[in-house]
C-alpha positions as a printed Julia matrix, in Angstrom:
458×3 Matrix{Float64}:
  -86.31   98.57   -9.25
  -84.32  101.57  -10.47
  -85.56  103.93  -13.17
  -82.68  102.82  -15.39
  -83.69   99.19  -15.0
  -87.35   99.98  -15.74
  -86.38  101.92  -18.88
  -84.1    99.12  -20.11
  -86.91   96.57  -19.66
  -89.41   98.85  -21.37
  -87.13   99.3   -24.39
  -86.6    95.57  -24.68
  -90.35   94.88  -24.64
  -91.06   97.68  -27.1
  -88.55   96.4   -29.63
  -89.47   92.72  -29.38
  -91.48   91.79  -32.52
  -93.64   89.3   -30.61
  -94.56   91.7   -27.8
  -98.32   91.42  -27.35
 -100.53   94.41  -28.04
 -102.83   95.14  -25.12
 -106.26   96.6   -24.47
 -107.55   97.52  -21.03
 -111.33   97.68  -20.73
 -112.42  100.13  -18.05
 -110.48  103.29  -17.22
 -111.49  103.77  -13.62
 -109.04  103.39  -10.76
 -107.91   99.87  -11.65
 -108.07  100.2   -15.42
 -106.31  103.55  -15.75
 -103.51  102.43  -13.46
 -103.11   99.11  -15.25
 -103.1   100.7   -18.71
 -100.43  103.21  -17.72
  -98.32  100.52  -16.04
  -98.48   98.22  -19.07
  -97.33  101.08  -21.29
  -94.55  101.85  -18.8
  -93.41   98.23  -19.2
  -93.05   98.91  -22.92
  -96.22   97.56  -24.5
  -98.6    99.22  -26.94
 -101.76   99.79  -24.91
 -105.25  101.07  -25.66
 -107.54  101.96  -22.77
 -111.2   101.5   -23.64
 -114.22  103.01  -21.9
 -117.83  103.88  -22.69
 -117.44  107.18  -20.81
 -116.19  109.78  -23.29
 -115.31  112.24  -20.5
 -112.96  109.72  -18.86
 -111.33  108.94  -22.19
 -110.9   112.62  -23.03
 -109.39  113.42  -19.63
 -106.89  110.57  -19.74
 -105.99  111.31  -23.37
 -105.23  114.88  -22.26
 -102.92  113.61  -19.52
 -105.36  114.23  -16.65
 -105.92  111.52  -14.04
 -109.49  111.94  -12.67
 -108.49  110.77   -9.18
 -105.55  111.24   -6.84
 -102.9   108.54   -7.01
  -99.24  109.38   -6.3
  -96.96  108.9    -9.3
  -99.7   108.12  -11.82
 -100.03  111.56  -13.51
  -96.32  111.65  -14.33
  -96.35  108.16  -15.83
  -99.53  108.93  -17.79
  -97.98  111.99  -19.43
  -94.73  110.15  -20.1
  -96.37  107.23  -21.86
  -98.83  109.34  -23.84
  -95.81  111.18  -25.2
  -94.15  107.93  -26.31
  -97.19  106.99  -28.39
  -97.44  103.61  -26.66
 -100.58  104.61  -24.79
 -103.89  105.94  -26.04
 -107.53  105.91  -24.97
 -110.71  105.44  -26.97
 -114.42  104.64  -26.87
 -114.11  102.66  -30.12
 -114.04   99.12  -28.75
 -114.15   97.44  -32.16
 -110.96   99.0   -33.48
 -109.16   98.58  -30.16
 -109.97   94.87  -29.96
 -109.11   94.22  -33.59
 -105.63   95.6   -33.07
 -104.67   93.7   -29.91
 -103.74   90.25  -28.64
 -104.34   90.5   -24.87
 -107.46   92.09  -23.42
 -107.64   92.99  -19.72
 -111.09   93.35  -18.13
 -110.72   96.02  -15.42
 -114.28   97.28  -14.97
 -116.07   97.78  -11.67
 -118.14   95.23   -9.77
 -120.17   97.42   -7.42
 -122.53   96.04   -4.83
 -126.05   95.47   -6.1
 -128.67   97.91   -4.87
 -130.92   95.24   -3.44
 -128.41   92.8    -1.91
 -124.78   92.26   -0.91
 -124.12   90.46   -4.2
 -121.72   91.95   -6.74
 -123.18   93.59   -9.83
 -121.51   91.76  -12.7
 -123.19   93.63  -15.55
 -120.07   95.64  -16.43
 -117.83   92.57  -16.45
 -120.28   90.67  -18.63
 -120.7    93.58  -21.04
 -116.96   94.14  -21.4
 -116.28   90.44  -21.98
 -119.07   90.22  -24.55
 -117.85   93.29  -26.44
 -114.29   91.93  -26.56
 -115.44   88.54  -27.8
 -117.73   90.07  -30.46
 -114.98   92.15  -32.05
 -112.11   89.69  -32.04
 -110.39   89.2   -35.38
 -107.37   87.17  -34.21
 -106.52   84.6   -31.56
 -106.52   86.27  -28.15
 -106.25   85.95  -24.4
 -108.96   87.68  -22.34
 -107.69   88.39  -18.84
 -110.1    89.12  -16.02
 -108.72   91.42  -13.32
 -111.97   92.67  -11.8
 -112.94   91.3    -8.39
 -115.76   88.81   -8.97
 -117.62   86.1    -7.02
 -116.2    82.62   -7.38
 -117.79   80.84  -10.34
 -118.02   83.95  -12.52
 -115.07   83.13  -14.79
 -116.43   79.72  -15.73
 -119.7    81.35  -16.77
 -117.83   84.02  -18.74
 -115.98   81.29  -20.62
 -119.34   80.08  -21.85
 -120.25   83.61  -22.91
 -116.98   83.92  -24.86
 -117.48   80.55  -26.55
 -120.98   81.58  -27.65
 -119.94   85.05  -28.83
 -116.44   84.93  -30.36
 -116.14   84.35  -34.13
 -115.74   80.71  -35.08
 -112.26   79.44  -35.79
 -110.39   81.7   -33.39
 -108.36   80.4   -30.45
 -109.69   82.51  -27.57
 -108.9    81.81  -23.94
 -110.26   83.51  -20.82
 -108.09   83.41  -17.7
 -108.23   85.17  -14.34
 -105.47   87.41  -13.01
 -106.77   89.19   -9.88
 -105.52   92.66   -8.96
 -103.98   93.51   -5.58
 -103.74   97.29   -5.73
 -103.56   99.45   -2.63
 -104.83  102.97   -3.11
 -101.95  105.37   -2.62
  -99.45  102.68   -3.7
 -101.11  101.44   -6.86
  -98.32  102.29   -9.29
  -95.73  100.37   -7.31
  -98.13   97.49   -6.73
  -98.69   97.14  -10.49
  -95.08   97.51  -11.61
  -93.64   95.5    -8.72
  -96.38   93.07   -7.55
  -95.78   90.86   -4.54
  -97.4    87.97   -6.45
  -98.9    87.29   -9.88
 -101.83   84.87   -9.82
 -102.85   83.22  -13.09
 -106.04   81.18  -12.95
 -107.08   78.66  -15.58
 -104.27   79.45  -18.01
 -103.2    76.92  -20.63
  -99.45   76.66  -21.36
  -99.99   78.99  -24.33
 -101.84   81.64  -22.31
  -99.34   81.32  -19.49
  -96.5    82.0   -21.93
  -98.24   85.14  -23.2
  -98.82   86.48  -19.71
  -95.27   85.66  -18.65
  -94.23   87.93  -21.52
  -96.57   90.66  -20.29
  -95.22   90.38  -16.75
  -91.62   89.64  -17.73
  -90.19   92.65  -15.89
  -91.71   91.96  -12.45
  -91.04   88.22  -12.85
  -87.39   89.04  -13.53
  -87.38   91.08  -10.32
  -88.56   88.07   -8.38
  -92.34   88.45   -8.22
  -93.64   84.88   -7.74
  -96.12   83.45  -10.24
  -98.92   81.36   -8.75
 -100.57   79.05  -11.26
 -103.99   77.78  -10.23
 -107.53   77.04  -11.37
 -110.2    79.63  -12.05
 -112.12   79.32   -8.75
 -108.98   79.66   -6.63
 -107.83   82.7    -8.59
 -111.22   84.33   -8.12
 -111.1    83.67   -4.37
 -107.57   84.97   -3.74
 -108.38   88.69   -3.83
 -111.58   88.56   -1.79
 -109.98   86.19    0.71
 -107.03   88.55    1.15
 -109.38   91.46    1.75
 -111.5    89.41    4.12
 -108.43   88.45    6.16
 -107.24   92.06    6.4
 -110.73   93.18    7.38
 -110.86   90.47   10.04
 -107.5    91.57   11.44
 -108.72   95.17   11.68
 -111.97   94.21   13.35
 -110.14   91.86   15.72
 -107.92   94.63   17.11
 -110.9    96.97   17.32
 -112.78   94.39   19.36
 -109.74   94.01   21.64
 -109.62   97.81   21.95
 -113.01   97.61   23.62
 -111.62   95.09   26.09
 -108.64   97.39   26.73
 -110.95  100.3    27.51
 -112.92   98.18   29.97
 -109.77   96.81   31.61
 -107.67   99.98   31.66
 -105.13   98.6    29.19
 -103.47  100.27   26.19
 -104.26   98.68   22.83
 -101.36  100.42   21.07
  -98.75   98.82   23.32
 -100.65   95.54   23.12
 -100.59   95.67   19.3
  -96.87   96.42   19.32
  -96.3    93.34   21.47
  -98.48   91.18   19.22
  -96.67   92.48   16.15
  -93.37   91.0    17.29
  -94.86   87.56   16.72
  -93.88   86.7    13.13
  -97.07   84.67   12.77
  -99.14   87.8    13.37
  -97.16   90.88   12.3
  -97.87   94.51   13.16
  -99.62   95.69    9.99
 -103.38   96.24   10.19
 -103.32   96.11   13.99
 -104.0    99.81   14.55
 -107.19  100.12   16.57
 -109.42  102.91   15.42
 -112.23  103.96   13.17
 -112.05  100.86   11.0
 -111.94  100.21    7.28
 -113.87  101.74    4.42
 -113.33  102.54    0.76
 -114.54  100.95   -2.41
 -113.01   97.49   -1.9
 -112.93   95.96    1.59
 -116.57   96.61    2.61
 -117.91   95.63   -0.81
 -115.69   92.59   -1.15
 -116.38   91.07    2.26
 -120.12   91.53    1.76
 -119.97   89.95   -1.69
 -117.96   87.03   -0.27
 -120.47   86.73    2.57
 -123.31   86.57    0.03
 -121.53   84.01   -2.15
 -120.53   81.9     0.85
 -124.19   81.72    1.83
 -125.13   80.65   -1.71
 -122.53   77.87   -1.54
 -123.66   76.74    1.93
 -120.41   77.86    3.61
 -122.29   79.37    6.54
 -119.41   79.56    9.02
 -117.45   81.85    6.71
 -120.54   83.96    6.17
 -121.17   84.27    9.91
 -117.57   85.26   10.57
 -117.67   87.98    7.93
 -120.98   89.25    9.32
 -119.28   89.77   12.69
 -116.3    91.48   11.05
 -118.64   93.87    9.26
 -120.67   94.61   12.39
 -117.58   95.31   14.51
 -116.27   97.62   11.82
 -119.47   99.63   11.54
 -119.72   99.78   15.33
 -116.44  101.69   15.48
 -118.08  104.62   13.71
 -120.83  104.7    16.3
 -118.22  104.53   19.04
 -116.42  107.64   17.74
 -119.72  109.52   17.49
 -120.43  108.57   21.11
 -116.98  109.79   22.2
 -117.63  113.14   20.52
 -120.96  113.43   22.3
 -119.32  112.6    25.64
 -116.58  115.18   25.05
 -119.23  117.86   24.51
 -121.25  116.99   27.6
 -123.76  114.68   25.96
 -124.82  116.85   23.01
 -123.12  118.43   20.0
 -126.06  120.69   19.2
 -124.58  124.04   18.08
 -121.1   122.86   19.03
 -118.22  123.35   16.63
 -116.62  120.06   15.6
 -113.36  120.06   13.68
 -112.73  117.01   11.52
 -109.31  116.22   10.1
 -109.74  113.77    7.28
 -112.37  112.88    4.68
 -110.74  110.15    2.59
 -111.12  106.59    3.83
 -107.31  106.37    4.09
 -104.34  108.66    3.4
 -102.75  109.09   -0.06
 -106.09  109.0    -1.87
 -109.05  111.25   -2.56
 -111.46  108.3    -2.42
 -114.4   108.91   -0.08
 -116.46  105.83   -0.96
 -117.84  104.4     2.28
 -115.47  106.7     4.16
 -115.7   106.19    7.94
 -114.49  109.77    8.39
 -117.33  111.29    6.41
 -119.8   108.9     7.95
 -118.88  110.16   11.42
 -118.84  113.8    10.29
 -122.3   113.45    8.74
 -123.68  111.72   11.85
 -122.51  114.61   14.03
 -123.92  117.12   11.56
 -127.31  115.4    11.82
 -127.11  115.84   15.6
 -126.83  119.58   15.17
 -123.06  120.08   15.2
 -121.35  122.74   13.11
 -118.84  120.52   11.36
 -115.76  121.75    9.5
 -113.87  119.1     7.54
 -110.37  119.41    6.1
 -108.58  116.87    3.93
 -105.49  117.72    1.85
 -106.7   115.77   -1.2
 -110.31  114.65   -0.74
 -111.98  118.01   -0.11
 -113.6   118.24   -3.53
 -114.78  114.63   -3.68
 -116.1   114.91   -0.11
 -117.98  118.08   -0.93
 -119.68  116.37   -3.86
 -120.67  113.4    -1.69
 -121.69  115.4     1.42
 -122.44  118.97    0.31
 -124.2   119.91    3.57
 -121.02  119.63    5.65
 -118.69  122.59    6.15
 -115.22  122.42    4.6
 -112.0   124.21    5.42
 -108.88  124.74    3.33
 -106.35  124.06    6.1
 -105.84  122.32    9.42
 -106.16  125.69   11.13
 -109.63  126.3     9.68
 -110.85  122.95   10.99
 -109.39  123.55   14.46
 -110.41  127.21   14.83
 -112.88  127.72   17.71
 -113.75  124.01   17.79
 -115.26  122.42   20.88
 -113.78  119.05   19.94
 -111.32  117.97   17.26
 -111.57  114.57   15.57
 -108.63  113.04   13.68
 -110.34  110.6    11.31
 -107.76  110.03    8.53
 -104.1   109.56    9.39
 -102.47  111.93    6.92
  -98.86  112.7     7.87
  -99.57  116.41    8.21
 -102.19  115.66   10.86
 -100.0   113.22   12.76
  -97.09  115.65   12.66
  -99.08  118.8    13.49
  -97.9   121.06   16.32
 -100.35  120.46   19.19
  -99.1   123.5    21.13
  -99.94  125.89   18.29
 -103.27  124.23   17.53
 -104.33  124.42   21.19
 -104.34  128.2    20.87
 -106.84  128.01   18.01
 -109.41  125.72   19.63
 -112.22  126.94   21.87
 -111.82  123.8    23.95
 -108.65  121.75   23.5
 -110.27  118.33   23.23
 -109.06  115.81   20.65
 -110.28  112.35   19.71
 -107.61  110.37   17.88
 -109.73  107.85   16.0
 -106.73  106.39   14.14
 -104.34  105.78   17.01
 -101.51  107.71   15.38
 -101.1   110.92   17.4
  -98.34  111.09   20.02
 -100.65  111.19   23.02
  -98.05  112.44   25.52
  -97.18  115.44   23.35
 -100.8   116.44   22.87
 -101.55  116.12   26.58
  -98.44  118.12   27.43
  -99.71  120.84   25.08
 -102.94  121.06   27.08
 -105.23  118.85   25.07
 -107.81  116.56   26.63
 -106.83  113.45   24.68
 -109.02  110.43   23.9
 -108.04  107.44   21.8
 -109.83  104.2    21.1
 -108.5   101.54   23.43
 -105.73  103.81   24.71
 -105.02  104.89   28.28
 -106.82  108.09   29.24
 -103.9   109.58   31.15
């Protein structure tokens, strides 16, 4: 949608007397993005958090994480007065009609189950402070059955006489593309909404609906399962091609060409068929493990067993890359210099939660390697998570005098780097492309000993 079209829609929403006033509880990755996007669509929005430092940063126009396009929209909507942030939940709730729950659901420390304390606390606080009829909208990723229980919490907590409805509207954000995914979603799922709540949320999402985003109306359990099922399917697709990469290595086949051929089948598609280091981040690993745990609780053991295999294949890819690095260095990386390109779990983010790249870098460090990591955005977050690793400020620093170079995050500047120039910086021109994105022929022609997962060795 053009900027002109977005602005026109925003003005219409802002000047409509019945436009709902919105709160967004939680100002982490999901909540901050959602609050800014709702303001961009023209609504009056208050972001609420218990963390004063987060609130202060966002109120000052500073996004505490890297997400393309979000800082500009934050500043723009703060300036309009439509967007503000606070720790005062009572006043925020009292002044709004629609309340989005966007808090985290991290994995519990003692099991694969999701920790629902933040969701429960946010829902309780909203219900306690309501002064008018309202719609509470869950967006956090939760185990199936959570929303029904939260409805009971709302009924027991909200002031008598108010018409309060809790519905579920799962998020489908991709880090690095979150702004576009929120403003122009590929689907809008509304779970458990009455005709009245549906009408309110159709007003909230009027702009993307007008663009053609489909609305899926369903029950609460189905809405809760959509997000985790989508993530589980994508994770399965990734682990499938990584398992086939192992077959390709054993058979002397090339998994990249194989994936291209598979991708021409419209039933399969090419996305998420890049063999490599596997998935990480704060969503896919957590979500498939939480679904595995919940499936076991419900007696759906086949689903649980499948997800267990997906998880094991994924984690095994990290071990495989460590083994390749050891092989490249003659069986040991002790006192060898290892250059690592990439720290974030994927490009276009500074998120290093459960990052396969940092996991591999740390494993090599523990084996005595002198590791130098470079990432164009995640250097600071990586340093906080793994302070014992070495960090460079450029590709050249990571490559300089290295005995082996590992490409572990597929940033464009790594994929498009000049292999001829970099070969002159390395002590030994050996590269392991753990993301399957480097042009192998060019790197070999530049003198590099090239290794890729499931790819031909020559």
